[in-house]
C-alpha positions in Angstrom: 4.0 5.1 43.6 5.5 1.8 44.5 5.0 -1.3 42.3 2.7 -4.0 43.6 4.2 -7.1 45.2 5.5 -9.8 42.9 7.8 -12.8 42.8 11.2 -12.2 41.1 13.1 -14.7 39.1 16.4 -14.4 37.1 16.9 -17.5 34.9 20.2 -18.3 33.2 18.7 -19.8 30.0 15.8 -19.2 27.7 14.4 -22.6 28.4 14.4 -21.9 32.1 12.6 -18.6 31.5 9.9 -20.3 29.4 9.4 -22.9 32.2 8.9 -20.1 34.7 6.5 -18.2 32.4 4.5 -21.3 31.9 4.4 -22.0 35.6 3.0 -18.6 36.5 0.8 -18.3 33.4 -0.7 -15.1 31.9 0.1 -13.0 35.1 3.8 -13.3 34.6 5.8 -10.6 32.8 9.2 -10.7 31.1 11.7 -8.1 32.3 14.3 -7.2 29.7 15.5 -3.6 29.6 12.6 -2.4 31.7 12.2 0.9 29.9 8.5 0.2 29.1 7.6 -2.2 31.9 9.0 -0.4 35.0 7.0 2.8 34.5 3.8 0.7 34.2 4.7 -1.2 37.3 5.3 1.9 39.4 2.0 3.4 38.2 0.3 0.1 39.0 -1.1 -0.1 35.5 0.1 -3.7 35.4 0.1 -6.0 38.4 2.1 -9.2 37.6 2.4 -12.0 40.1 5.9 -12.7 38.9 8.7 -11.0 37.0 11.0 -13.2 34.9 14.2 -11.1 34.4 16.0 -12.4 31.3 18.9 -9.9 31.4 21.6 -12.5 32.1 20.8 -14.8 29.2 23.7 -14.0 26.9 22.4 -16.1 24.0 19.6 -13.5 23.5 22.1 -10.7 22.7 23.9 -9.7 19.5 23.4 -9.5 15.8 24.7 -12.1 13.2 23.9 -13.6 9.9 21.9 -16.8 10.1 20.7 -18.7 7.1 21.0 -15.6 4.9 19.1 -13.4 7.3 20.3 -10.9 9.8 19.2 -12.1 13.2 19.1 -9.6 16.1 18.8 -11.2 19.5 15.9 -9.9 21.7 18.2 -8.5 24.4 20.3 -6.5 21.9 19.9 -2.9 23.1 19.1 0.1 20.9 22.6 1.4 21.7 24.2 -1.9 20.6 22.8 -1.4 17.1 23.3 2.4 17.0 27.1 1.8 17.7 27.7 -1.3 15.7 30.6 -1.4 13.3 29.5 -4.7 11.8 29.6 -4.2 8.0 26.7 -6.6 7.5 24.5 -4.1 9.4 26.2 -0.8 8.3 26.2 -1.8 4.6 23.2 -4.2 4.3 20.7 -2.6 6.7 22.0 0.9 7.6 18.4 1.8 8.5 18.8 -0.2 11.7 21.5 1.9 13.4 20.0 5.1 12.0 16.6 4.3 13.5 18.2 3.1 16.8 19.6 6.6 17.1 16.1 8.1 17.0 14.8 6.2 20.0 14.5 8.1 23.3 17.5 9.5 25.0 20.9 7.8 25.5 20.0 6.2 28.9 16.9 4.6 27.3 18.9 3.3 24.4 21.6 1.8 26.6 19.0 -0.2 28.6 16.1 -0.6 26.2 16.0 -3.7 24.0 14.8 -4.6 20.6 12.8 -7.5 21.8 11.3 -5.5 24.6 10.1 -2.9 22.2 8.6 -5.4 19.8 6.8 -7.3 22.6 5.5 -4.0 24.1 4.0 -3.4 20.6 3.4 0.3 20.8 1.9 1.3 17.4 4.4 4.2 17.1 7.5 2.3 18.1 10.4 2.3 15.6 11.3 -1.4 15.8 7.6 -2.4 15.2 7.6 -0.1 12.1 10.8 -1.7 10.8 9.6 -5.2 11.4 6.6 -4.5 9.2 8.5 -2.5 6.6 11.2 -5.2 6.2 9.0 -8.3 6.4 10.8 -9.5 9.6 10.3 -12.9 11.2 10.1 -13.1 15.0 11.6 -16.1 16.8 9.6 -17.3 19.8 10.4 -20.1 22.3 7.3 -21.5 24.0 6.2 -24.5 26.0 5.9 -26.5 22.7 9.3 -25.4 21.4 10.6 -22.9 18.9 8.4 -21.3 16.3 8.6 -18.3 13.9 5.9 -15.6 13.6 5.9 -13.3 10.6 5.7 -9.6 11.6 2.4 -9.2 9.9 0.9 -11.8 12.2 2.8 -10.8 15.3 1.1 -7.5 16.1 -2.5 -7.9 17.1 -3.3 -4.3 18.2 -2.1 -1.6 20.4 0.2 -3.3 23.0 -1.1 -6.7 21.9 0.8 -9.4 20.2 0.2 -13.1 19.2 2.5 -14.2 22.1 0.8 -16.8 24.3 1.3 -17.4 28.0 4.7 -19.1 28.4 6.1 -17.6 25.2 9.5 -15.8 25.1 10.5 -13.6 22.2 14.1 -14.6 21.5 15.0 -12.6 18.4 14.0 -11.0 15.1 15.2 -11.9 11.7 15.4 -9.5 8.7 15.4 -11.8 5.7 16.9 -9.6 3.1 19.2 -6.6 2.8 17.6 -3.1 2.6 20.6 -0.8 1.8 18.3 2.0 0.6 15.6 1.9 3.3 15.0 5.1 5.3 12.8 6.3 8.1 11.3 9.7 8.9 9.4 10.5 12.0 8.0 13.4 14.0 7.3 13.9 17.7 6.7 17.1 19.7 9.6 16.4 22.0 13.1 15.0 21.4 13.2 11.5 22.9 9.5 10.9 23.0 7.7 8.3 20.9 6.9 9.8 17.5 3.4 10.9 16.7 3.8 9.3 13.3 6.7 7.5 11.6 7.2 6.4 8.0 9.6 3.9 6.5 10.3 3.5 2.8 12.6 1.5 0.5 13.0 2.3 -3.2 15.2 0.1 -5.4 16.0 1.4 -8.9 16.5 -1.0 -11.8 19.3 -0.6 -14.4 17.0 1.5 -16.5 16.5 4.0 -13.7 12.9 3.1 -13.1 11.5 1.9 -9.7 12.0 -1.9 -9.6 10.9 -2.5 -6.0 9.5 -0.5 -3.2 8.1 -0.8 0.4 6.2 1.7 2.5 5.1 1.3 6.1 3.6 3.7 8.6 3.5 3.7 12.4 1.5 5.8 14.9 -1.5 6.0 12.6 -3.5 2.9 13.5 -3.5 0.3 16.3 -0.4 -1.3 14.7 2.1 -0.5 12.0 0.7 -0.8 8.5 2.0 -1.4 5.0 0.7 0.8 2.1 0.4 -1.6 -0.8 -1.6 0.8 -2.9 1.2 3.4 -2.7 3.8 0.7 -3.5 1.9 -0.4 -6.6 1.7 3.2 -7.8 5.5 3.5 -7.7 6.4 0.3 -9.4 7.9 0.8 -12.9 7.6 4.5 -12.6 10.2 7.2 -13.4 11.3 8.4 -9.9 10.2 12.0 -10.2 9.0 14.2 -7.4 5.4 14.2 -8.7 5.3 10.4 -8.5 6.6 10.4 -5.0 4.1 13.0 -3.9 1.3 10.9 -5.5 2.4 7.8 -3.6 2.6 9.8 -0.3 -1.0 11.0 -0.8 -2.1 7.4 -1.5 -0.3 6.1 1.6 -2.3 8.6 3.8 -5.6 8.4 1.9 -6.9 5.1 3.2 -5.7 5.4 6.8 -8.0 5.4 9.7 -5.8 7.3 12.2 -6.3 7.1 15.9 -7.0 10.3 17.7 -5.8 10.8 21.3 -4.7 13.5 23.6 -1.4 14.0 21.7 -2.9 14.6 18.2 -6.3 14.6 16.3 -6.8 12.1 13.5 -6.6 14.6 10.7 -3.2 15.9 11.9 -1.9 12.3 12.0 -3.0 11.8 8.4 -1.3 15.0 7.3 1.9 13.9 9.0 1.7 10.5 7.4 1.6 12.1 4.0 4.5 14.4 4.7 6.7 11.9 6.4 6.1 9.3 3.7 7.3 11.8 1.2 10.4 12.5 3.2 11.2 8.8 3.7 10.7 8.1 -0.1 12.9 11.0 -1.0 15.7 9.8 1.3 15.5 6.3 0.0 15.5 7.5 -3.6 18.6 9.5 -3.0 20.3 6.4 -1.6 19.2 4.2 -4.5 20.3 6.8 -7.0 23.7 6.9 -5.5 24.0 3.1 -5.5 22.9 3.0 -9.2 25.5 5.6 -10.2 28.2 3.7 -8.4 27.2 0.4 -10.1 27.2 2.0 -13.6 30.3 4.2 -13.2 33.0 3.4 -15.7 
């Protein structure tokens, strides 16, 4: 099918983009990489009156340290992060390039953007999962100026966010390093969105016990979720396999998984338990290696 008719604009600045989005109201759509929007347009599942193409706004690209956080511009592509040689990313947040490599096929990663994925808010999307796992803050420019939205308040449901008409997502900030974080996911086909994805971070203290941890799951509810009960069960514990398995069961226990044509609810819950266990094990291996390096004579 062909897309419905619309007015096309290609602004040079974020401020100009916001002005256009405000002028056209809720029927306007932002076009970034187009990997999510264009299929919807061609199937006429969305019918915007205007497209605001932000692709030429250079200020929305790139990753850099800002006020102690790693800020990733909204137009940064998946491939940009996958291929980055920046030690601030490779050493401090290696989970970013590793997760970028899991997204779609190469043509999708070359065109698709971090901001586009976050704004599309698919419950199984990798960047949405990492935003919740790592307590990210999302920078938004709107008609009233710049504001910051914590990831936990940004996602309002499947394909719904707290962005208002006229708002433009300009970047995402990861406030702390997460050198031991890991992601595990499963999908029936390579390159498709995962059925379920799990992210975990374990930090070991000098005594070898678990000093800090984070667990998040995507693809199980209408938005990514943190598993605070599983995190609490791990804190202070000796990182044995039995404890990790217990935490994985807790993470899956209280879920209310969505059932759809791709998978029934029970299958998603089982996947959540398995993948949480894998992500925890991968993160523990990293944390153990770092602890050994730090204590080596």
